N, C-alpha and C positions, 0 to 999 in steps of 0.2 A: 504494500500500500504506500504509494509515493505521494498521493495527493490528500488534501484535507477532506475532500468528498469521500475518499476511500475509508477514512476513519468512521464517518457517519454511516457507512454501509455495514460496519461491524455492529451487530446487535449487542455484543458484550460491551462495547465502548459506549453505545447509546444508553444502555441500562446503567452502566457505571456513572455516567454523567447525570442521569436522572436521579439515581440514588444519592449522589453527592449533593444535588440540589435539595432533595428532601431532608438530608441530614443537616444541611445548612439551615433550613427553615425550622426544623425541630430544635436545633441548638439555639436559634434565635428565640424560639418560644420559651425554652427553659430559662435562658438568660433574662428574658423579660419578666419572668415569674420569680427571679431571684435565686435560681438554682445555678450553681457553678458548673463549669465544664469538668467532666470526669476524666477526659483524656489528658494526661500530663503534657504531652507534646503540643496539643492544641492550646491548652491552658498557658503554656510557656509562650507560644507564638502570640497569643492574644495579649499577654502582659508586656511583651517586647515591642509590639507594634504601636504606632501613634494612637490607635483606638482599637478596641476589641474586634470590630467588624473587619478592619484591615488584616488583622492577624488571622482571623477565621478564613477570610477570602484567600490569603496567601497559602494556607494549608490546603484549601480546596484546589487551588491552582496546581500545587505540588502533586496532589492526588491525581489530577487529570494528566499531568506529565507522566506519572507512573502508568496510567492506563495506556497512553500513547506508546510508552516503552514496551508494555506487554503486547500490544498489537504489532508493533514493528518487529519484535523479536519472536513472533509467533508463539506467544504464551497466553493464548486466549483461554486455555483451561484454568490457568492461575487467576486470570481476571474473572472468570465465571465463579470460582470459589470465593473470591473477594466480594463479588456481587451477592452471593448467598449470605455471607456474613453481614453486609450492609443492609440487606433486605430484612434480616432478623432484627438487626439493631433498630431499624426504622419502626418496625412493628412494636418492639419494646418501648421505644420512645413515645409512640402514639398511645400505647396502653397507659404508660405513666402519666402522660398529659391528661388523658381522659379521667383517670382515677383521681388525679390532683384537682381537676375541675369539679368533681363531685363532692369534695370535702370542704 
């Protein structure tokens, strides 16, 4: 895959990008409710950036670079496994947000 259009033809890349967007939104929802970031790398990035959103976006950009690397190096199976992890994480985040809104 030599072109940008080629990356968007990879369903694993598209799923990864979508899951990253959902993770960003769920993280923003947690932060707006006063819940701190659980991932120490993301937490560090958010504390080192000029503002937390910039740090979070930097981590998400780095994650997309990882996905591009996986596609270019023909490691789509690895990306598929990471997608499963993020899908479960997003479901967990949504359950936590729903449960918190009920109390």
